[in-house]
SERO-4910 file (N, C-alpha, C, O; in steps of 0.05 Angstrom, whole numbers):
BEGIN
 pado doro    nc1    nc2    nc3   cac1   cac2   cac3    cc1    cc2    cc3    oc1    oc2    oc3
  Met    A    353   -160   -540    356   -124   -542    357   -110   -525    336   -111   -512
  Pro    A    377    -91   -516    377    -83   -489    355    -58   -480    351    -41   -497
  Phe    A    345    -56   -461    329    -35   -454    335    -28   -429    348    -39   -412
  Ser    A    318     -2   -428    325     17   -399    288     22   -389    265     20   -398
  Val    A    303     28   -362    266     26   -344    274     58   -334    294     64   -320
  Val    A    259     72   -341    251     97   -326    224     97   -308    201     94   -316
  Leu    A    231    100   -290    206     91   -261    186    122   -273    195    143   -284
  Asn    A    161    115   -265    136    137   -266    153    156   -246    173    154   -232
  Gly    A    131    179   -255    134    197   -232    109    207   -221     88    207   -234
  Ser    A    112    217   -187     86    216   -170     92    240   -159    115    250   -157
  Asp    A     70    250   -151     69    275   -128     77    262    -98     65    246    -83
  Ile    A    107    277    -96    111    267    -70    111    290    -47    114    280    -25
  Gln    A    109    311    -47     95    334    -35     77    323    -11     55    313    -15
  Arg    A     86    325     12     71    314     32     48    342     30     51    364     19
  Lys    A     25    333     47      1    351     52     -8    348     76    -10    325     86
  Asp    A    -16    376     93    -23    374    116    -50    359    120    -67    361    102
  Arg    A    -57    341    149    -80    329    150   -101    347    155    -98    365    172
  Asp    A   -120    345    144   -150    354    144   -167    341    159   -186    355    166
  Tyr    A   -167    317    166   -180    307    188   -173    280    198   -158    268    183
  Ser    A   -178    266    220   -169    243    226   -184    219    216   -204    209    227
  Val    A   -173    211    198   -186    176    197   -195    155    211   -211    137    206
  Arg    A   -180    160    232   -188    142    261   -216    152    269   -238    141    267
  Glu    A   -211    171    277   -235    190    290   -256    181    276   -274    169    287
  Arg    A   -258    188    240   -284    185    224   -287    155    228   -311    148    231
  Tyr    A   -274    139    230   -286    103    220   -278     95    250   -272     71    250
  Gly    A   -274    108    281   -276     93    296   -256     70    300   -262     48    308
  Ile    A   -226     81    293   -209     61    292   -187     72    315   -173     92    310
  Asp    A   -183     57    344   -167     56    362   -146     74    357   -138     70    334
  Lys    A   -134     93    366   -100     92    366    -83     78    372    -60     86    367
  Asn    A    -88     57    383    -71     34    386    -77      8    367    -67    -14    372
  Asp    A    -92     13    349    -93     -8    333    -76     -6    312    -66     15    306
  Phe    A    -71    -28    298    -46    -31    270    -64    -19    249    -81    -37    244
  Leu    A    -69      0    234    -73      4    215    -70     -2    190    -53     14    184
  Phe    A    -75    -16    170    -68    -23    145    -82    -10    123   -106    -11    127
  Val    A    -74      4    101    -91     16     86    -89      7     57    -66      7     49
  Phe    A   -110     -2     40   -106    -10     23   -129     14     -2   -153     18     -2
  Val    A   -113     22    -15   -119     42    -37   -122     33    -62   -100     28    -72
  Gly    A   -141     28    -78   -151     21    -99   -180     10   -111   -195     -7   -103
  Asn    A   -180     24   -130   -212      8   -140   -217    -23   -134   -200    -40   -136
  Val    A   -242    -25   -126   -239    -49   -113   -261    -69   -133   -285    -67   -135
  Asn    A   -239    -90   -149   -247   -112   -168   -223   -132   -161   -205   -128   -144
  Pro    A   -228   -160   -185   -210   -181   -176   -188   -173   -184   -170   -183   -169
  Asn    A   -175   -154   -207   -151   -155   -199   -134   -141   -178   -110   -144   -176
  Lys    A   -147   -128   -164   -137   -108   -144   -138   -128   -122   -121   -124   -105
  Asn    A   -154   -149   -119   -149   -174   -100   -150   -169    -74   -135   -179    -56
  Gln    A   -170   -152    -71   -172   -141    -43   -189   -168    -19   -191   -167      6
  Arg    A   -195   -183    -32   -214   -210    -18   -191   -227     -9   -196   -238     12
  Gln    A   -155   -235    -23   -142   -245    -10   -138   -229     19   -136   -244     39
  Val    A   -137   -204     23   -127   -190     51   -151   -202     70   -147   -209     93
  Val    A   -173   -202     58   -199   -206     82   -188   -242     92   -185   -251    115
  Glu    A   -183   -253     67   -182   -290     71   -150   -286     94   -150   -300    114
  Ala    A   -127   -267     90   -105   -272    106   -109   -259    134    -95   -266    153
  Leu    A   -128   -242    136   -131   -237    163   -150   -257    181   -145   -261    205
  Ala    A   -175   -271    165   -178   -286    174   -170   -312    190   -182   -326    206
  Leu    A   -140   -313    176   -122   -335    186   -110   -330    211   -101   -349    225
  Met    A   -108   -296    221    -82   -285    235   -102   -295    268   -125   -291    274
  Pro    A    -83   -305    280    -93   -311    309   -109   -292    320   -105   -269    313
  Ser    A   -130   -296    338   -151   -276    350   -130   -260    361   -125   -240    348
  Glu    A   -119   -263    378   -105   -247    404    -85   -220    385    -82   -197    393
  Ile    A    -74   -232    360    -68   -210    348    -80   -198    330    -72   -175    325
  Arg    A   -107   -209    313   -125   -200    297   -139   -176    315   -146   -156    302
  Lys    A   -144   -177    346   -166   -152    352   -160   -130    352   -175   -110    353
  Asn    A   -127   -130    349   -109   -101    345    -96    -91    319    -76    -77    315
  Val    A   -117   -105    299   -110   -100    269   -139    -84    259   -162    -92    263
  Lys    A   -132    -63    246   -157    -54    225   -144    -54    196   -120    -52    193
  Val    A   -162    -56    171   -156    -62    151   -178    -35    139   -203    -36    141
  Leu    A   -166    -16    130   -189      3    115   -180      8     80   -160     20     71
  Phe    A   -205     -6     67   -203     -1     44   -209     23     21   -233     28     16
  Val    A   -197     34     12   -206     60     -5   -206     56    -31   -184     53    -42
  Gly    A   -234     57    -47   -232     62    -72   -257     55    -79   -273     44    -64
  Gly    A   -263     64   -110   -299     56   -120   -291     32   -127   -272     21   -116
  Gly    A   -305     23   -148   -314     -4   -160   -335    -16   -141   -352     -5   -126
  Asp    A   -329    -44   -145   -350    -65   -126   -341    -66   -101   -328    -86    -95
  Phe    A   -345    -44    -79   -339    -43    -61   -364    -53    -41   -362    -60    -18
  Asp    A   -383    -53    -54   -410    -50    -32   -405   -101    -32   -406   -117    -13
  Ser    A   -402   -106    -62   -395   -133    -56   -373   -144    -35   -375   -165    -23
  Leu    A   -349   -122    -33   -332   -126    -14   -341   -126     14   -331   -144     28
  Gln    A   -357   -112     24   -370   -104     44   -385   -127     53   -383   -139     74
  Glu    A   -399   -132     35   -418   -165     35   -396   -184     50   -397   -197     70
  Tyr    A   -378   -182     33   -360   -213     36   -342   -214     61   -334   -235     71
  Ile    A   -334   -185     73   -329   -183     97   -348   -192    119   -338   -202    139
  Ser    A   -368   -190    117   -386   -190    138   -393   -219    139   -400   -232    159
  Leu    A   -390   -228    114   -395   -261    118   -371   -274    127   -375   -297    133
  Arg    A   -350   -266    128   -332   -276    141   -324   -270    170   -307   -281    184
  Gly    A   -341   -248    176   -342   -241    207   -322   -224    216   -309   -224    237
  Leu    A   -321   -209    198   -289   -188    202   -296   -162    201   -277   -147    197
  Ser    A   -320   -152    203   -331   -127    204   -324   -111    222   -324    -87    220
  Glu    A   -317   -126    243   -303   -111    273   -275   -103    262   -265    -84    275
  Asn    A   -259   -112    239   -231   -114    236   -224    -95    207   -203    -82    205
  Met    A   -246    -96    185   -246    -83    163   -265    -66    158   -289    -69    165
  Ile    A   -254    -40    141   -275    -21    142   -269    -11    106   -248     -5     95
  Val    A   -297    -14     95   -296     -1     62   -303     25     68   -324     28     80
  Ala    A   -289     48     61   -293     71     52   -307     79     30   -319    100     28
  Gly    A   -306     59     10   -310     67    -15   -294     91    -27   -273     96    -15
  Pro    A   -301    106    -50   -298    124    -62   -285    144    -41   -294    144    -18
  Val    A   -269    158    -47   -256    181    -29   -239    205    -44   -218    202    -57
  Asp    A   -247    218    -42   -234    241    -58   -204    243    -62   -188    245    -44
  Lys    A   -197    242    -89   -162    244    -86   -152    260    -67   -134    254    -51
  Lys    A   -168    288    -69   -150    308    -46   -149    304    -26   -135    319    -12
  Glu    A   -168    279    -12   -167    266     19   -154    248     24   -150    240     47
  Val    A   -140    234     -9   -136    210      7   -108    210     28   -103    191     43
  His    A    -90    232     26    -71    229     40    -75    231     71    -58    226     89
  Asn    A   -100    239     72   -107    233    102   -101    203    115    -90    198    136
  Cys    A   -112    187     98   -115    158     97    -84    148    103    -80    137    125
  Tyr    A    -65    152     89    -34    153     96    -23    169    117      1    163    121
  Ile    A    -32    188    132    -18    196    154    -30    186    169    -15    188    189
  Asp    A    -56    171    177    -70    150    202    -57    127    197    -54    114    218
  Ala    A    -43    113    170    -45     88    173    -13     81    184      6     96    184
  Asp    A    -14     57    194     10     46    199     25     35    179     49     34    182
  Ala    A     13     25    156     22     10    133      3     10    111    -21      9    114
  Thr    A     15     10     90      4      2     68      2    -23     58     22    -37     60
  Ile    A    -23    -36     44    -19    -64     32    -26    -62      1    -42    -44     -5
  Leu    A    -19    -76    -16    -27    -89    -41    -19   -102    -53      4   -101    -62
  Thr    A    -45   -128    -58    -46   -150    -66    -55   -159    -96    -65   -181   -103
  Ser    A    -46   -128   -115    -56   -142   -139    -46   -166   -152    -25   -177   -144
  Leu    A    -65   -177   -179    -50   -200   -191    -28   -189   -208     -7   -200   -211
  Ser    A    -34   -164   -218    -23   -156   -233    -18   -126   -225    -34   -116   -210
  Glu    A      8   -109   -236     13    -76   -228     30    -69   -240     52    -80   -238
  Gly    A     25    -44   -259     49    -33   -273     68    -19   -255     92    -22   -258
  Phe    A     57     -3   -235     80      8   -221     67      8   -190     83     -6   -178
  Gly    A     53     13   -177     44      6   -151     39     37   -135     44     41   -111
  Leu    A     31     55   -151     28     85   -134     22     86   -110     35    102    -97
  Ser    A      0     66    -95     -3     67    -67     19     64    -55     23     79    -36
  Ile    A     33     50    -59     60     42    -40     78     69    -43     92     77    -24
  Val    A     77     76    -59     98    105    -66     84    127    -49     96    141    -33
  Glu    A     59    129    -54     42    149    -36     44    147     -7     43    166      8
  Gly    A     48    120      1     49    121     28     80    120     44     82    123     68
  Tyr    A    100    116     26    121    120     34    124    156     37    136    165     56
  Val    A    115    171     22    111    202     25    113    209     55    129    224     66
  Tyr    A     93    193     64     83    194     94    100    175    113     90    169    134
  Gly    A    122    167    107    139    150    119    130    119    123    146    103    133
  Lys    A    104    111    115     88     89    119    107     62     99    117     65     76
  Pro    A    109     37    117    115     20     95     94      4     81     70      5     87
  Ala    A    106    -14     60     76    -31     49     82    -61     53    103    -70     62
  Val    A     64    -74     46     61   -104     43     51   -111     23     27   -103     21
  Thr    A     63   -126      0     58   -125    -25     72   -153    -34     89   -160    -17
  Phe    A     69   -169    -57     75   -188    -61    103   -182    -84    105   -163    -98
  Cys    A    124   -209    -80    151   -200    -89    152   -207   -121    174   -207   -133
  Asp    A    123   -214   -136    125   -221   -165    109   -204   -184    102   -208   -207
  Leu    A    105   -175   -160     96   -152   -173    120   -142   -192    143   -141   -183
  Pro    A    114   -134   -218    140   -126   -241    156   -109   -220    177   -113   -210
  Ala    A    137    -87   -218    155    -63   -200    169    -69   -179    188    -56   -173
  Phe    A    161    -91   -164    174    -93   -134    199    -86   -132    201    -72   -112
  Arg    A    224    -90   -147    252    -93   -146    256    -62   -157    279    -52   -157
  Asp    A    238    -49   -165    237    -22   -167    236      2   -144    252     20   -138
  Ile    A    206     -8   -133    201      6   -108    198      7    -87    195     27    -74
  Cys    A    199    -23    -78    220    -39    -49    244    -45    -46    260    -54    -62
  Asn    A    248    -39    -19    271    -58     -4    264    -62     23    244    -54     35
  Ser    A    281    -75     31    277    -86     53    273    -60     83    269    -65    107
  Asp    A    275    -36     70    272    -19     92    253     -3     91    249     17    106
  Ser    A    238    -13     71    216      2     60    189    -14     58    168     -1     61
  Ala    A    189    -41     54    165    -62     52    176    -86     62    199    -93     66
  Val    A    144   -100     66    154   -131     65    143   -144     42    119   -143     36
  Gly    A    162   -157     31    154   -171      3    149   -199      7    166   -213     18
  Val    A    126   -208     -1    115   -232     16    112   -247    -19    101   -241    -40
  Gly    A    131   -272     -7    143   -293    -33    123   -306    -43    121   -308    -67
  Glu    A    111   -314    -31     88   -340    -36     57   -325    -48     54   -302    -38
  Arg    A     39   -332    -63     15   -320    -64    -13   -333    -44    -37   -330    -47
  Ser    A      0   -345    -29    -15   -362    -10    -33   -338      9    -26   -315     14
  Asp    A    -55   -350     19    -66   -331     44    -49   -337     68    -43   -318     83
  Glu    A    -39   -361     73    -20   -360     96      8   -340     99     18   -330    119
  Ala    A     13   -338     76     38   -326     71     39   -296     72     57   -283     81
  Leu    A     12   -286     59      8   -255     63     -6   -249     93    -10   -226    102
  Met    A    -12   -271    105    -15   -264    136      8   -260    152     10   -240    166
  Gln    A     27   -279    152     56   -275    157     74   -248    150     89   -236    165
  Gly    A     67   -242    123     74   -216    118     65   -193    130     79   -175    138
  Met    A     36   -194    133     21   -174    158     33   -175    177     41   -154    186
  Thr    A     37   -194    190     47   -196    221     76   -186    225     84   -172    244
  Glu    A     97   -202    195    121   -184    203    122   -155    207    132   -142    226
  Cys    A    102   -144    175    105   -112    185     93   -100    209    101    -78    215
  Met    A     79   -110    223     67   -102    248     81    -99    271     77    -83    289
  Arg    A    112   -129    270    125   -128    290    150   -114    285    161   -106    306
  Lys    A    161   -110    262    185    -99    252    183    -65    258    163    -51    252
  Thr    A    200    -57    269    207    -26    273    221    -13    252    243    -19    243
  Trp    A    204      6    244    204     13    217    221     49    217    215     61    238
  Asp    A    233     59    207    253     80    204    236     93    182    238     87    158
  Ser    A    217    114    196    195    130    184    216    151    162    212    155    138
  Glu    A    231    160    175    250    180    167    269    171    137    275    187    120
  Lys    A    276    143    137    292    129    112    271    127     90    276    133     67
  Ile    A    241    114    102    224    108     82    223    140     67    230    144     44
  Glu    A    213    159     85    204    182     66    234    195     49    231    208     28
  Ala    A    259    192     58    278    197     36    279    184     13    284    195     -8
  Phe    A    271    155     17    266    141    -10    242    143    -30    240    136    -54
  Ala    A    222    158    -10    200    167    -32    209    187    -51    196    191    -72
  Thr    A    236    202    -43    243    221    -66    253    204    -94    247    210   -117
  Asn    A    262    192    -88    267    171   -120    246    167   -139    249    159   -162
  Phe    A    221    174   -125    198    169   -148    181    197   -149    157    195   -146
  Gly    A    190    218   -151    182    244   -154    182    251   -178    196    236   -192
  Tyr    A    169    272   -195    173    281   -218    201    292   -225    205    291   -249
  Asp    A    215    299   -213    235    310   -218    262    284   -225    280    283   -242
  Ser    A    256    266   -205    275    241   -210    273    226   -241    292    219   -255
  Met    A    241    223   -248    232    214   -274    250    239   -297    266    231   -313
  Lys    A    244    262   -294    255    281   -313    283    264   -318    285    247   -335
  Arg    A    306    271   -300    324    260   -299    337    236   -309    361    231   -316
  Gly    A    316    221   -308    312    191   -319    316    194   -347    334    182   -358
  Tyr    A    296    211   -359    290    208   -384    309    220   -398    315    212   -420
  Leu    A    320    240   -389    349    258   -403    370    243   -401    385    245   -420
  Asn    A    379    225   -380    401    207   -380    397    190   -405    415    185   -421
  Leu    A    368    182   -404    365    158   -424    369    172   -455    375    154   -471
  Tyr    A    367    201   -468    365    208   -485    390    217   -488    395    215   -512
  Lys    A    411    226   -474    443    233   -477    450    209   -483    461    209   -505
  Glu    A    448    178   -470    453    157   -472    461    149   -504    481    143   -516
  Ile    A    429    154   -510    420    148   -540    435    164   -564    440    154   -586
  Leu    A    440    187   -557    457    211   -574    479    199   -576    487    192   -598
  Gly    A    496    195   -549    520    193   -542    530    167   -561    553    164   -567
  Lys    A    512    150   -567    526    127   -588    518    126   -613    527    110   -628
***
C-alpha cells in the first residue's frame, strides 16, 4: 500500500543569545562542545556517549566537552559520568527552560543524539537553525529525512567505538554553517503546511 511522508514542522526562527553557556559552565572557547538535548532516560541513551568519550584518545578528549540538557534521571547520569572519571569533560545541566535552550545551540560546535528510537530528532533540526552539524545513528527512522552529508555525521554501527569515531569525524570536518542553516528551512512550519496541502491535492486529484 503506497504511503506519503510529511515531515514535522518546528520553530526555525533564530533567537538572540541571552547568556554565554560556555561562561556559565566554564567551557573554554577552544574546546569542541557537543550538546545533547533530551530527557535523560534509557531510550535517549546518553550513557553511550559517556562510553564513546571514554574510548577517545586522551590527547583528543582533553579538548572535548559534552553538555547534557534535559530533565529525567539526570542525577544518575552525573553519577555515571563521575564513576567513569569524565567529570572534567561532561557537564549535566539538568532541566533548562525551553526559552533558554537556544543558548546551548549557539555556543555548541555540534549536537549529538544517540536515541535507541526517535520519531523525528527535533534537537538535530534545532541545532541546524544555528548552523550546527549533528552526530547520530543512521538506523534512526528519520535519519534519511533530516540528515545529509553536509549537515551530519551518520554512525553506521551501534558500537561505542563507532560512535567515538563519528564524534571524532565531526570534530575534524570543516562544516559550512550557512549551508546547514539553509537546510533547516526545510523543516519549518511553512514547509509542513505545504507538504500537507500537496498531499491533499494529490489525493483529491485521484
